[in-house]
N, C-alpha and C positions, 0 to 999 in steps of 0.2 A: 213295372206293374206295382200299383199301390199295395201297401201291406194289408189293408182290409180286404181287398179283392183276393189277394193271395191266400189269406186265412180262410175266407169263404170257399175258395176253390178247393183247398185241402179238405175242409169239412165235407163238401159236397162229394168229392171223390171217395173219401172214406165211407160215407153213407151209401154210395152206389155200390161199392165193392162188397160191403157187409150185407146189404140187402140181396145182392146177387149170390150170396152164399160163400164168398171167399173167406179164408181163415184170417184171423185178426193179425197174425204175424206177417202173412203174405201181403195183406192190405196195406199196412203201414210201411212195409218195405217198398212196395211199388209206388206208393204216393210220395215217399221220400225221394226215390230216384227221379220220378217225374218232376218233383218240385225243384230239385237241384238242376235238372236239365232245362227247365223253363227259365231259370235265372242265368245260368252260365253255359248252357250247352253241354257238351261232353268234356269240357276242359277240366272239371273237378271230379270226373268219374274215378280216377286213380285213388282219390281219397277214400272211397268206399272200401278198398282193400285195407287201408290203414285202420279204418274203423273196425272192420271185422277182426283184424289181428289184435288191436288194443283191447277190444272187449273180450275176446276169447281168452286172452292171456292175463286178464285183470286178476290181481291177487285178491282183491275184495270179493269178486264174484265166485272165486273158488270155494268160499264158505257155503254157497248154496247147495251143491251136491253133498257136501259133508253133513250139513244139518239135516237134509232130506234123508240121508242114509241113517243118521242117528235115530230119527223118528221111526223109520221103517224097521230097524232092528228092535226097538222097544215094542213096536206093535206086533212083530212076528214072534218075538220071544215070550210073549205073554206078560211082560212087565206091566203094560197098561192095565190088563185085567186084574193083576194082583194089586196094583196101586188103587184102582177103583174100589175093589173089595175091601181093602184096608181102610180107606176113607169112610166107606159106608159103615164099617164096624165102629169106627171112632165116633161117628155121629148117631149111632143107634139110640133110639129113644126119643129123638127130637121130632116134632111134627114136621112132616115133609122132608125127612132126613135124606132120602135118595135124590130129591130135587136139589137140595143143597150140595149133595155129593156130586151131581152133574156139573155144577158151576165150579166147584173146587177142582174136580177132576179135569175139566176143560182148561182151567187156569194153569194147572200143573203141566198138563200135556202140551199146552201151547208153548211152554218153556223148553220143549223138546222137539216139536214138530215143525213149527214155523208156517203152518198152513191152516186156514180156517176150515176147509172141507175135511182135511185129515183129522183135525181135532174133533169135529162134530161126529164123524163116522166112527172114530176109535172109541170114544166114550159112548156113543149111541148104540153101537153093536152090543155092548155089555148091558147098558141101562134099560133099553126099551123092553126086552122080554122080562127082565127082573121086576121093573116097576109095574108092568101090566099084571104079572103074577101076584104082586102084593096088593093090587087094587088101586093104584094111583090113576088119577084122571089123565087121559091123553093130552088134554089141554095143558096141564102142568108139566107133564113129561116132555112133550115135544117142544114146547116153548123154552124150557130150560136148556135143551140140547142145541137148538138153533141159536139162541142167544149166547149160551156159553161158548159155542164154537167160534163166535166172533172174536173171542180173546186170543185165538190161535195166531193172529198176525200182529197183535198189539204188545203182548208180553214177549220179550226177546227169547230166542232168536226168531226172526221174521224175514221171510223171503222178500216181501215188498219193501221192508226197511232197507235191506241190502241194495235192492235195485234203486230206491230213492237216493240213497247215499252215493251210489255210483253215478247217477245222472247229475246230481247237484254238486258233486265233489265235496260232500259233507262227511265228517267222520262217522263211520259205521258204528263205532263203539259209543259215541255220544248219542246217536239216534237210538241205539239199543237201550242205553241207560235211561233215556228220556221216556221210553215206553213202559218202564217198570211200574212207577207209581200210578200213572193213569190206568194201567192195566189192572192193578190191584184195586184201585178206586172203583173202576167199572165193575169188577167182580163183586166188590162189597155192595154196590148199588143193586146188582142183580140179586144177591142174597137177601138184602133188605126187602126188595119187592116180593120175593118168594115167601118170606116170613110173614109179611103183612097180608099177602093174598091167602095163605093157608089159615091165618088167624081169622080173616073175614069169612072164608069159605072152607070150613073144616072138612067138608065132604070131598074136597079135591085130593086129599091124601090121608091114608090111615096113620094112626099113631103107632109107630114101631116101638116095640118093647118086648119084655120077657127075656127068656134065655138067661145067660150068665154074662151080664154086662162087663164085669171086671175082666174075665178071660177074653171076651170079645174085643174089648178095647186094647188089651195087650197084643192080641193077634193082629188087630188092625194096625197098631203101631209097627209091628214087625214087618207086615206086608208093605206098608207105605214108606217106611224109612229109606230103603235103598234108592227108590226113584227120587225121593226128596233130597237125599244126599247128592245124587247126580245133578239135580237142578242147581243146588247151592254151589257145587263145585264148578259148573260151567259158568254161571253168571258171576259168582264170586271171584273167580280167577280173572274174568274180564274186568270187573270193577276195580280190582286192586292192581291192574296192570301187569299181572303175571303172564298173560297170553293175549294175543290179538284175537279178534273175532274169528278169523280163519283158523288159528291154532286152537281156539276154544271148541270149534266144531270138530276138529280132529280128536281133541281130548274127549269130547262127548261121545264120539263114535267108539273110541277105545273102551271107555267105561261102560257104555251100553253093551258092547260085545262081551266084556268080561262078566257083567251081571247076567246076561243071557246064558252064557256057558256055565256060570255058577249054579243057576237054577235048573240047568239041563233041559231047558225047554226049547232052545234054539238049535234046530237041526240043520243039516247041510242044505236040504231042500228049501227051508224057510230063509236061510241066509242068501241063497241064490235068488230067491224071489224078491227079497229086500234089495239086492243089488240091481236086479232087472228093473224094478219100479223106480229106483233112484236114477238110473240112466235115462229112463223114459221121461220122468218129471224134469230132470235137469236139462235134457235136450230141448224140451218144449220151452222152458224158461229162457234158455240161452238163445234159441231161435227168435223168440219175440223180442228179447232185449237187444240183440244185434240189429234187427230191422228197425227197432224203435230209435236207435242211434242214427239211422239213415234219416228218419223223419225229423229228429232233433237238428241234424245238420242242415236239412232243408229249411227248417223254420228260422234258424240263425242266419243262414245265407241270404234268405229273402228279406230279412229285417222285420218279419212279422211280430216276433216277441218284443223287440224294442219299440216298435210302433204301437203295439197294444199297451205297453207300459206307459209310454208318453201320453197316449190318448186318455187313459184312466187318470193319470196324474193331473192333466190339464182339465179334466171334467170335474174335479173336486170331490170325487167319491171318497168318503172317509173309510178308515180301516174297518170299523164295525159293519158298515153297510156292505163293504166288499166281502167281509167274512160271511155275512148272511147270503150274499150272492153265490159265494163258493159252495156253501151248504146246499143251496138250491140246485146249482149246476151238477154237483156230484150226486145229489139225490136222484136227479132225472137220469143222468148217464148210467148210474149204477143199476137202473132197472133193466138195462139192455146189454151191458158189457161187463165182463168179469173184472175183479179188482185190480189184478196185475196189469191188465191191458189199459185200464183207466189211468193208472199211474204212468205208464209209458207214453200214453197219448197226450195227457194234459200237462204233466210237469214241465217238459221242455218249453211249452208255450207260456205257462203261467208263472214259472219260477221267477223270471225277471220282474213280474208284476208284484209277487210277494215281497221282493226286495224293495221295490218302490214304496210299498205300503208300510215298510218298516217291520215286517214280520221276521222273527228269529227263524232261520232255516231249520234248526233242530226241532223247535216247537211246532213249526208248520208241518214237518214230516209226521209227527205224532197225530196232529189233527187230520191230515189226509188219510192216514191209516184208519182212523176211527170212521171217517166218512166212507171209506171203502168197505169197512165192516157193515155199515148201514146198507150198502148195496147188496150184501150177501143175504139180507133179510127182506128185500123188496122184490115182489114179482114184477115181471115174468121171469127175470134172469136169476133171481136169488138162489145162489148155489147151495147155501145151507138148507134151504127149504127142500130142494130136490134131493140133497144128500140124505136128509132125515126121512123123506118119503120113501126112498129106496130101501130103507131097512125097517120101516114101520108099516108101509102100505096104508097109511092114513090118508084121508082126503086132503087135497092141497088147501082147501078152504079152512079146514081145522088147523093145519100147520101155520097158515098165514095169520089167522086170528090170534093164535097163541104166541106168535112171534112179535106181534105189533107192540106190546108193552116194552119189550126189550129194545126195539128200534127207537121208541120215544126216550128211553133211558139213555141210549147212546147220544141222541141229540142233546139231551140235558147235560150230559157229561162234556160234550163239545163246548157248550156255552160256559160251563164251569171252567174249562181250560182257558177260554178267552178271558174270563174275568180274573183268573188266577193262573197265569202262565207258569209260575214257579212250581206248580204241581209237576210239570214235565221237565223243567229246567234245573230243579234242585239237585238231582243226582249227578247230571253231567258237570255242574259247577263244583259240587263237592269232590268229584273224581279228579278234577284238575288240580 
């Protein structure tokens, strides 16, 4: 069977199963098994057992439940609430201070949670009622939360980054470090947008002030310092080679547990709830990841990925034109499928093409993460939109409009990364 027909068949089967209501993990697993069977019958079926074993015992993927647990402990112990309050105190007096706090809080929590939705929900649960009480416009509040939540998978640790590195056999640590500067850059662009927006439309936010700013800032520093030290410890130990990403996740869990016990906010019930949520999240991720390896095996066995690479190379499509095409493809797919599933569906097919185009695999991982972030802001599937609606009860139209500028900023940042790839590659190169 020709590779193009095979690729179309895989796409059609995935579409039929998803429209029929099948789960994404089940869908890609069935399509992968059918694809291998069409090419070689049942001769290669024993390989599926090897795939399950190798994926389930991967040292790289062990980091996922550990990072999830770290984020859960921080959420359940009240550390996230304390950190948000501390940043708000430090920024007291600035126009739109709490909107800036949302972005900084999301950027910080993203270094602990590794999930877009978890980041948006954690900060949003604290921010929405407080900002409404102080008279902030919902447009400013909701947009800063949906946009800021996107930082959750760009600044390490990041579950999609771990999965990308596992699929492409790329260094997890290098991909992690490559996401730091683009994540900080994107956060700075968000902050700049908020500052300009509040300056042009002062009615969107009150001017916070009064009280005792010196004591407030000292209190804010005291509340935000523990979580800040935890972030520096986890990322710093990875950067200097003291620990591997998996060991850094274990270190982060231990430090988060000690902080929760030190503040006496982490009860046994909350710890058990954190463990339960970690098991559920990790099982879902591993279920999808294992079945995605089935599909990847089918794509390689059928020759679809190599055929697509050769076709694009012979067609004479330049790297920039293909880059724009990738943005379009991920923008459309992101409207209907969640980010992790997009990564698992597309990377096995497109990664050989990225290599033909001369893209650095570490740099490309960061770009794909940013495009997945874009999908979190685009309806009808935009998970961040639904997450913020669940805690704000705001109309989806208002949330969508307030999120649009942040989506455009993400696109602009992608183009900036293409023009200056060293933004992503500088830290990994320095680390070596």
